[in-house]
LOLO-601500 format. One record per atom (N, C-alpha, C): x, z, y; residue number from 1. Coordinates in Angstrom, 3 decimals. Layout:
# residues N
{{X Z Y} NUM} ...
This chain:
# residues 135
{{20.943 -13.277 20.563} 1} {{21.273 -12.564 21.789} 1} {{22.109 -13.464 22.695} 1} {{21.870 -13.404 23.972} 2} {{22.620 -14.215 24.922} 2} {{23.965 -13.577 25.240} 2} {{24.165 -12.337 24.829} 3} {{25.402 -11.630 25.114} 3} {{26.378 -11.786 23.956} 3} {{27.628 -11.492 24.238} 4} {{28.669 -11.550 23.224} 4} {{28.410 -10.489 22.146} 4} {{28.627 -10.891 20.889} 5} {{28.406 -9.979 19.765} 5} {{29.635 -9.978 18.870} 5} {{29.702 -8.982 17.992} 6} {{30.806 -8.843 17.050} 6} {{30.316 -8.037 15.856} 6} {{31.047 -8.083 14.752} 7} {{30.737 -7.312 13.546} 7} {{29.292 -7.524 13.098} 7} {{28.949 -8.768 12.843} 8} {{27.588 -9.149 12.466} 8} {{27.394 -8.981 10.963} 8} {{26.258 -8.415 10.576} 9} {{25.883 -8.271 9.172} 9} {{24.478 -8.831 9.000} 9} {{24.233 -9.499 7.863} 10} {{22.961 -10.168 7.598} 10} {{22.340 -9.620 6.327} 10} {{21.023 -9.419 6.321} 11} {{20.281 -9.014 5.116} 11} {{18.888 -9.634 5.189} 11} {{18.268 -9.791 4.038} 12} {{16.916 -10.366 3.957} 12} {{15.955 -9.310 3.428} 12} {{14.729 -9.272 3.977} 13} {{13.720 -8.381 3.416} 13} {{13.030 -9.079 2.242} 13} {{12.118 -8.390 1.577} 14} {{11.484 -8.940 0.374} 14} {{10.560 -10.113 0.683} 14} {{10.208 -10.299 1.966} 15} {{9.390 -11.439 2.374} 15} {{10.232 -12.637 2.795} 15} {{11.558 -12.498 2.693} 16} {{12.457 -13.587 3.069} 16} {{12.781 -13.650 4.547} 16} {{12.450 -12.601 5.312} 17} {{12.775 -12.563 6.735} 17} {{14.208 -12.071 6.922} 17} {{15.035 -12.818 7.662} 18} {{16.404 -12.367 7.895} 18} {{16.475 -11.306 8.996} 18} {{17.380 -10.366 8.798} 19} {{17.722 -9.342 9.783} 19} {{19.212 -9.463 10.061} 19} {{19.619 -9.188 11.279} 20} {{21.035 -9.100 11.612} 20} {{21.289 -7.800 12.353} 20} {{22.435 -7.204 12.065} 21} {{22.922 -6.039 12.806} 21} {{24.239 -6.463 13.431} 21} {{24.499 -6.009 14.645} 22} {{25.726 -6.426 15.311} 22} {{26.096 -5.466 16.430} 22} {{27.372 -5.544 16.824} 23} {{27.848 -4.849 18.013} 23} {{27.384 -5.685 19.202} 23} {{26.575 -5.073 20.042} 24} {{25.876 -5.759 21.131} 24} {{26.547 -5.427 22.469} 24} {{27.409 -6.325 22.929} 25} {{28.133 -6.053 24.176} 25} {{27.226 -6.109 25.396} 25} {{26.032 -6.657 25.274} 26} {{25.051 -6.596 26.352} 26} {{24.411 -5.220 26.459} 26} {{24.674 -4.367 25.445} 27} {{24.165 -2.993 25.425} 27} {{25.305 -2.008 25.170} 27} {{26.390 -2.192 25.894} 28} {{27.492 -1.234 25.860} 28} {{28.249 -1.196 24.542} 28} {{28.157 -2.232 23.739} 29} {{28.859 -2.239 22.456} 29} {{28.157 -1.430 21.383} 29} {{26.943 -0.983 21.675} 30} {{26.178 -0.226 20.680} 30} {{25.558 -1.192 19.670} 30} {{25.123 -0.670 18.537} 31} {{24.522 -1.492 17.483} 31} {{23.111 -1.912 17.868} 31} {{22.779 -3.147 17.528} 32} {{21.423 -3.667 17.680} 32} {{21.056 -4.370 16.379} 32} {{19.780 -4.249 15.985} 33} {{19.265 -4.952 14.816} 33} {{18.128 -5.851 15.288} 33} {{18.153 -7.100 14.809} 34} {{17.083 -8.044 15.121} 34} {{16.535 -8.622 13.826} 34} {{15.264 -9.055 13.882} 35} {{14.560 -9.631 12.732} 35} {{13.948 -10.949 13.178} 35} {{14.034 -11.950 12.302} 36} {{13.385 -13.223 12.586} 36} {{12.010 -13.204 11.938} 36} {{10.967 -13.346 12.722} 37} {{9.586 -13.219 12.248} 37} {{9.038 -14.511 11.647} 37} {{9.798 -15.575 11.724} 38} {{9.317 -16.886 11.302} 38} {{9.133 -17.803 12.493} 38} {{8.974 -17.201 13.676} 39} {{8.829 -17.993 14.896} 39} {{9.808 -17.573 15.991} 39} {{10.256 -16.319 15.958} 40} {{11.150 -15.823 17.012} 40} {{11.968 -14.643 16.504} 40} {{13.118 -14.427 17.150} 41} {{13.922 -13.236 16.874} 41} {{13.371 -12.069 17.686} 41} {{13.232 -10.902 17.040} 42} {{12.700 -9.706 17.693} 42} {{13.662 -8.546 17.471} 42} {{13.843 -7.726 18.492} 43} {{14.639 -6.513 18.341} 43} {{13.849 -5.532 17.487} 43} {{14.516 -4.914 16.529} 44} {{13.890 -3.892 15.689} 44} {{14.089 -2.550 16.385} 44} {{12.977 -1.919 16.757} 45} {{13.070 -0.659 17.506} 45} {{13.563 -0.948 18.905} 45} {{14.692 -0.346 19.253} 46} {{15.270 -0.592 20.571} 46} {{16.686 -1.127 20.410} 46} {{17.081 -1.982 21.346} 47} {{18.443 -2.507 21.349} 47} {{19.408 -1.367 21.662} 47} {{20.617 -1.455 21.150} 48} {{21.601 -0.400 21.412} 48} {{21.221 0.897 20.734} 48} {{20.905 0.838 19.441} 49} {{20.366 2.001 18.724} 49} {{21.378 3.118 18.493} 49} {{22.657 2.822 18.475} 50} {{23.676 3.842 18.216} 50} {{23.970 4.650 19.475} 50} {{24.550 5.830 19.290} 51} {{24.856 6.707 20.428} 51} {{25.964 6.135 21.296} 51} {{26.869 5.380 20.697} 52} {{27.984 4.772 21.424} 52} {{28.356 3.467 20.758} 52} {{29.556 3.004 21.031} 53} {{30.032 1.758 20.440} 53} {{29.989 1.841 18.927} 53} {{29.535 0.770 18.291} 54} {{29.405 0.708 16.831} 54} {{30.146 -0.526 16.323} 54} {{31.147 -0.293 15.487} 55} {{31.898 -1.386 14.870} 55} {{31.670 -1.379 13.369} 55} {{32.057 -2.471 12.717} 56} {{31.984 -2.606 11.257} 56} {{30.567 -2.389 10.751} 56} {{29.574 -2.933 11.447} 57} {{28.165 -2.784 11.063} 57} {{27.912 -3.371 9.680} 57} {{27.125 -2.659 8.885} 58} {{26.686 -3.165 7.584} 58} {{25.204 -2.860 7.458} 58} {{24.436 -3.868 7.049} 59} {{22.982 -3.794 7.047} 59} {{22.449 -3.912 5.631} 59} {{21.407 -3.149 5.321} 60} {{20.701 -3.260 4.039} 60} {{19.220 -3.025 4.310} 60} {{18.367 -3.637 3.485} 61} {{16.918 -3.492 3.617} 61} {{16.401 -2.811 2.352} 61} {{15.616 -1.728 2.508} 62} {{15.131 -1.013 1.327} 62} {{13.903 -1.691 0.712} 62} {{13.401 -1.129 -0.366} 63} {{12.290 -1.733 -1.105} 63} {{10.982 -1.721 -0.317} 63} {{10.924 -0.949 0.773} 64} {{9.754 -0.927 1.657} 64} {{9.974 -1.782 2.906} 64} {{11.033 -2.592 2.892} 65} {{11.428 -3.451 4.009} 65} {{11.880 -2.677 5.242} 65} {{12.384 -1.465 5.056} 66} {{12.953 -0.698 6.167} 66} {{14.450 -0.993 6.254} 66} {{14.927 -1.406 7.422} 67} {{16.357 -1.673 7.566} 67} {{17.172 -0.390 7.751} 67} {{18.346 -0.408 7.152} 68} {{19.354 0.640 7.315} 68} {{20.596 -0.022 7.879} 68} {{21.319 0.670 8.721} 69} {{22.592 0.159 9.214} 69} {{23.627 1.280 9.160} 69} {{24.793 0.947 8.628} 70} {{25.936 1.866 8.601} 70} {{26.990 1.282 9.531} 70} {{27.752 2.154 10.192} 71} {{28.729 1.659 11.159} 71} {{29.777 2.709 11.475} 71} {{30.863 2.216 12.071} 72} {{31.897 3.088 12.624} 72} {{31.364 3.569 13.972} 72} {{31.199 4.875 14.111} 73} {{30.492 5.494 15.227} 73} {{31.481 6.044 16.254} 73} {{31.723 5.264 17.302} 74} {{32.691 5.695 18.310} 74} {{32.222 6.891 19.124} 74} {{30.947 7.183 19.161} 75} {{30.461 8.381 19.848} 75} {{30.832 9.628 19.048} 75} {{31.240 9.423 17.798} 76} {{31.570 10.538 16.906} 76} {{32.919 10.317 16.220} 76} {{33.929 10.019 17.014} 77} {{35.300 9.963 16.501} 77} {{35.602 8.807 15.562} 77} {{34.789 7.761 15.581} 78} {{35.036 6.625 14.707} 78} {{34.672 6.877 13.258} 78} {{33.924 7.968 13.011} 79} {{33.498 8.288 11.644} 79} {{32.231 7.489 11.305} 79} {{31.825 7.538 10.055} 80} {{30.681 6.749 9.578} 80} {{29.352 7.422 9.909} 80} {{28.382 6.597 10.290} 81} {{27.007 7.034 10.505} 81} {{26.083 5.999 9.879} 81} {{24.965 6.475 9.324} 82} {{23.924 5.587 8.792} 82} {{22.629 5.904 9.521} 82} {{21.912 4.843 9.925} 83} {{20.610 5.011 10.553} 83} {{19.587 4.148 9.821} 83} {{18.330 4.601 9.861} 84} {{17.219 3.908 9.209} 84} {{16.098 3.750 10.228} 84} {{15.434 2.589 10.188} 85} {{14.288 2.374 11.068} 85} {{13.031 2.838 10.349} 85} {{12.339 3.809 10.921} 86} {{11.176 4.440 10.294} 86} {{9.894 3.623 10.445} 86} {{9.940 2.589 11.240} 87} {{8.735 1.832 11.589} 87} {{8.376 2.054 13.040} 87} {{8.865 3.166 13.613} 88} {{8.633 3.455 15.026} 88} {{9.919 3.785 15.783} 88} {{10.945 4.265 15.069} 89} {{12.190 4.662 15.739} 89} {{13.353 4.627 14.752} 89} {{14.569 4.527 15.284} 90} {{15.784 4.642 14.482} 90} {{16.111 6.111 14.299} 90} {{16.398 6.494 13.056} 91} {{16.691 7.894 12.724} 91} {{17.992 7.961 11.943} 91} {{18.763 9.001 12.188} 92} {{20.007 9.222 11.450} 92} {{19.661 9.659 10.034} 92} {{20.338 9.076 9.061} 93} {{20.187 9.470 7.660} 93} {{21.242 10.540 7.385} 93} {{20.806 11.718 6.975} 94} {{21.745 12.817 6.755} 94} {{22.284 13.307 8.082} 94} {{23.593 13.261 8.241} 95} {{24.248 13.699 9.473} 95} {{25.020 12.545 10.093} 95} {{25.044 12.500 11.410} 96} {{25.903 11.528 12.087} 96} {{27.347 11.875 11.758} 96} {{28.187 10.889 11.716} 97} {{29.624 11.050 11.490} 97} {{29.927 11.868 10.247} 97} {{29.360 11.461 9.102} 98} {{29.490 12.237 7.873} 98} {{30.850 12.101 7.201} 98} {{31.611 11.074 7.513} 99} {{32.921 10.911 6.879} 99} {{33.915 11.923 7.453} 99} {{34.965 12.211 6.685} 100} {{35.930 13.210 7.145} 100} {{36.848 12.681 8.229} 100} {{36.980 11.376 8.335} 101} {{37.813 10.775 9.368} 101} {{37.254 9.436 9.779} 101} {{38.055 8.689 10.493} 102} {{37.649 7.378 10.955} 102} {{37.479 6.403 9.800} 102} {{36.621 5.410 10.004} 103} {{36.319 4.428 8.961} 103} {{36.501 3.018 9.509} 103} {{36.777 2.088 8.595} 104} {{36.835 0.665 8.906} 104} {{36.246 -0.082 7.728} 104} {{35.919 -1.350 7.927} 105} {{35.426 -2.216 6.847} 105} {{34.255 -1.565 6.094} 105} {{33.271 -1.121 6.835} 106} {{32.123 -0.400 6.278} 106} {{31.240 -1.356 5.475} 106} {{30.800 -0.898 4.296} 107} {{29.889 -1.665 3.459} 107} {{28.778 -0.745 2.974} 107} {{27.527 -1.144 3.187} 108} {{26.355 -0.341 2.848} 108} {{25.571 -1.016 1.734} 108} {{25.123 -0.231 0.763} 109} {{24.223 -0.713 -0.287} 109} {{23.213 0.389 -0.569} 109} {{22.031 -0.004 -1.033} 110} {{20.984 0.951 -1.393} 110} {{20.754 0.880 -2.890} 110} {{20.581 2.051 -3.531} 111} {{20.273 2.057 -4.959} 111} {{18.774 1.801 -5.153} 111} {{18.298 1.690 -6.391} 112} {{16.872 1.390 -6.613} 112} {{15.900 2.418 -6.032} 112} {{16.387 3.640 -5.738} 113} {{15.550 4.667 -5.120} 113} {{15.727 4.724 -3.603} 113} {{16.366 3.689 -3.041} 114} {{16.605 3.576 -1.596} 114} {{17.590 4.593 -1.049} 114} {{18.456 5.145 -1.894} 115} {{19.510 6.045 -1.431} 115} {{20.699 5.208 -0.965} 115} {{21.199 5.476 0.252} 116} {{22.321 4.688 0.744} 116} {{23.656 5.117 0.137} 116} {{24.471 4.108 -0.174} 117} {{25.860 4.290 -0.584} 117} {{26.709 3.555 0.439} 117} {{27.761 4.199 0.925} 118} {{28.616 3.604 1.940} 118} {{30.052 3.599 1.437} 118} {{30.657 2.429 1.439} 119} {{32.069 2.281 1.099} 119} {{32.814 1.926 2.375} 119} {{34.050 2.420 2.489} 120} {{34.823 2.146 3.698} 120} {{36.297 2.441 3.479} 120} {{37.104 1.883 4.372} 121} {{38.518 2.223 4.441} 121} {{38.597 3.555 5.172} 121} {{39.179 4.542 4.515} 122} {{39.142 5.939 4.959} 122} {{40.462 6.321 5.616} 122} {{40.479 6.410 6.945} 123} {{41.719 6.747 7.637} 123} {{42.156 8.184 7.374} 123} {{41.237 9.045 6.926} 124} {{41.591 10.426 6.596} 124} {{42.216 10.527 5.198} 124} {{42.231 9.413 4.461} 125} {{42.765 9.406 3.099} 125} {{43.741 8.236 2.928} 125} {{44.734 8.166 3.821} 126} {{45.781 7.143 3.752} 126} {{45.224 5.730 3.655} 126} {{44.106 5.467 4.337} 127} {{43.455 4.148 4.380} 127} {{43.028 3.640 3.011} 127} {{42.753 4.570 2.113} 128} {{42.232 4.203 0.792} 128} {{40.725 4.022 0.884} 128} {{40.167 3.365 -0.140} 129} {{38.722 3.171 -0.200} 129} {{38.026 4.476 -0.575} 129} {{36.924 4.741 0.086} 130} {{36.075 5.893 -0.219} 130} {{34.652 5.399 -0.317} 130} {{33.894 5.955 -1.266} 131} {{32.468 5.669 -1.394} 131} {{31.724 6.991 -1.317} 131} {{30.707 7.045 -0.456} 132} {{29.872 8.241 -0.338} 132} {{28.415 7.839 -0.487} 132} {{27.617 8.773 -1.017} 133} {{26.188 8.511 -1.164} 133} {{25.392 9.614 -0.489} 133} {{24.161 9.277 -0.152} 134} {{23.221 10.266 0.384} 134} {{22.000 10.246 -0.507} 134} {{21.760 11.365 -1.166} 135} {{20.602 11.442 -2.069} 135} {{19.814 12.684 -1.795} 135} 
């Protein structure tokens, strides 16, 4: 991206293609995911996929090569949100802003059944670590 970025996360699909998720200041600080096809970087879906500013982006690729991104969702009080690219559009996994309070240092992982697990610093719990899953 030619614009300033922040909170970059990198993941590889099963074909070895790199994906990056980042806070895209060229799109209002919203999250953008890009994929390198082997010849060029391409936006996955649409740039600025989050409803508002997205910090602490964490990216994971499922067993079907679908990217997931978890982030601190400023459109929803700084709580955690996870989105998945369906192949045609970005969709919220579960509910937007599922954490009880604001989050920082977001980390996303997928289990063998492609269920997302999100770990984060939980401001609603004295800044302790919290892990939540969606199954």
